[in-house]
Each structure stands twice: as structure tokens, then as C-alpha cells.
Phi, psi and omega in degrees: 000138179292148179291158182303323183293334183277344183227105186292351181272353182249126183288154177277113185293343181275340183248356180291141177246133181294133175241134181235130182238129176280339177203156184295331182295343180273004182301320183302306182295323181294316181294315185291339180267359184279157173268144188243155178283120185286344187263019179254137168271157180294134178277166179289132179297145175063025177282131177254124177225172176283147180293139167268098190299329183296334183263354180276080186248182180300333179302326185260352189296132180246102185296315180301316180290326177296318176299320178295316181294318181295323181269354185286143181221135166254117193305311186287308184297318181294317180296319181291323178293321179297326178288309189274326189220070176301143190266155177230121179280133180221176172278175182302318176243132188208179180229136175225161182269132172268109189281122170250336167049011178298323183294331183298337186246015174298147176222139182255140178284337181207118176239024177283139178277131176290152178305133181059017178253184181254162173294154175300131180270128176238163183224136176247134178236155177208155181262123177255134182248127173274127186216171176213152175278153180255137179284118182236162176164179180220153175225160179224140177250122185221169170299140181301328182295338179288348179266357183272161173053048178088358180296326179297318179294320181298316179293320176301317177298318178297315180294323178296317178298321180292319178296316180295322178294320176300316181298316182297319180293324177296317179299313181297318180299321178294315178301311185294326181285336187247352184275149171283131186267141172231120181268132180224152174245118178247103181222197185269011178296141178300141177094356180287141178216086182304320182295322177293325175301317180292318180300317180298319181290326176298319179293317176302316180296318180296322178292338177278316188256340187086345177246118179290130176309135183251002177221145177228130180240121178264134164291157182303315178295319180296320179291324175298318179295322176300311182297315182294324179293317177295318183296331182284346182278126182273057180224157177298321180295320179296315179298316181295318182294326182296331186254011181292147172283168179298323178296319179292322177297316179301320180296316182295319181282343181076037179237167182283327188208138172237135179222162176242128176273115178250004185291143175235164171220159182284116178265346176201184181293337185239345187242155175241148179239146175288142178289323184248325170062240188264031182249143169243120178263134176239118187208170179247129180206144180246148181291314178256083184271161171229191185278359186231002182282175188271018180297146183288321182225143177227140175257091181282134175220149177238150185297149178275341184208179184293340179280351178089017182292137178284331177232149176227147181241137179234152178218141180208165180271140175232079184085190186285332188240349184247155179216154178249147176225131183226147173238131181234158171203159180247121189212147165223114176267127187216141169278116182263347173199127176259358180289128179077009178269118185232150172231141175250121177264117190257128176245000000 
């Protein structure tokens, strides 16, 4: 590891002074009263680098900003993560079940006990995975004045949005890599019925896993194709289906929840790409999950501190004029069962 003096983005742990703030408005006085490391050059403003976890200690921990980060919500990203990747709190090192679930659906033609005999002996086996959460996060190096007058909260919000977008993309990538694909064309041709296509795939998935998928997530493009295809049908059913709410679609499909992923990410300097796009995901997930239920994907997380926070915020000095702000979390996103996990690729 490079020495602190060699890398201006990493604080010197020997010269950092603990700063404690009762409210964000006190940042100015606290920063101006801190002692600074004399061997640091000013870092580049707005530089994003990976967190050096070894230096993210209690000395730098910012409780007010951590409270802000823990309670902070971006409506779209948070809702999409709740749909696709409900979270499970675990310790740093933990064990979870890899669901193969064939044994859960065994059936016997005869389980009667013979006179003076014993009951039929059956055996259940399961795959246990030893795992750990990974320390993740982002940091930014800025002018200290950018942290004043609500600036710290704004930067925390920006880092949170980026972290949540990263989490969402990891979840979608895992789904796409492990799901069984079904290709469908939803266009204005007569006789098209996108909802029936989804229902048929749901039944196929249930026959594979024994658990019917209870959630369906449409990419923005896929949902648009569904609506346009229904509208083109000159039937009462087509017209009605085109204008259904998400709750009504869920009722027709026989699932607990239907959602649309509208999230984008920067694919180039000028363009944005959809996270889910022309894909429909069909999967099983529970709101109150544990390490052994049959959900297809789980977002395991462990607390960042003794208070149990899912996210933690740190702040430190980088020379006389610069300061660092970091948001961290501990996470392992994992496919715990690919059985009955389906994706529909819509053209």
C-alpha cells in the first residue's frame, strides 16, 4: 500500500483528529477548528476512488451523515431494489442454503407402516454455502467549503444514488446470467397477447421449481412493447389490457407484484442505457426473507457499525483546503436458486 504522503486521496491516520458533529450546520466550525496533516498536497476536486477500508475507522465516522444516508431514499432506485433484491441482514461471515428443492416435492405412493414394522425412512439433503459480505463504497475528495451549508448531505445523496444504481445493476446482471430465456415478439400483428405469454411462462417456471414466481419485473422497453401490442388488437380484451394498472396486471398474471424498471445508467459521455430494457424477469422473492427460503436472489448485508446501520458515512481532512467524504456498506448479492427463474427477451 502506498504511504499516505504518496497518495493525496488517502488520509494520514496518525494526524487525523476525531470530529464529532451534533448537527450538519456545525460542519463549518468543526472543520475550521481541526488540525491538518502538513504533508498532504491538495487532491483533485470531485475525484471518485475506491474506499481504503483500513482507514475508515471510528475517527472519521460521521453519525449525522450516517443517519441521513440510512434514512435517505431515491424513490425509483430504492423501489426497484425492493422489487428485485429484497435484503437479508446477516453477520459479516454467514451460511446460507443453496436451494435445489427437488426433495421438497417428493411424493410417495405408499407411506403406510407395515404391522410391527417401522415407518419408511426418507432423507433430506441440502447444500450449505459458507459466505461473507464484501465491504463496498465510494468516496469523493472536494474543497472543504463544498461540505458547508448542506453540501455534505448533497454529496452523500449523490454517492448513495451511485451505490444504489451499482447494486441494482449487480442484481439484474445476476438474474440475466442465471435465468432460463424465452424469446417473444410483441408487435402490432393481429392475435398477439403479451399477458398470455407471461402467464404461460409463469406456469412453465412453476412446473420447474414447484414454486410459482410471485413477482414480475418489466424493463421499460418491454413494458412499452406490451402496451403497444395490446392497443393494436381490435378486441375488447386488447383495449382493456393496454390500460390496466400494475395492480390489475398483477391480478391477471396471478402474482403478488408487478413493477417497471425505469432506471438508467451512463453508457457513454452522451447516452444513457436502460438497466433492464427489453427484458421481463419472472422470479420468486419474499419481503421478509431469511438465509434458507426459496427466493431466487438475495441481497445479504451486514451492519457497518454497532448501531446496525446498513450504510455508514465518513469524513476526513486531506490537507488544509480539501476533505474526503465516503459512504460504505457491506453486501453480498447472490443467486440462491436458479430453478424456476425465467427471463423473457422481447423483440
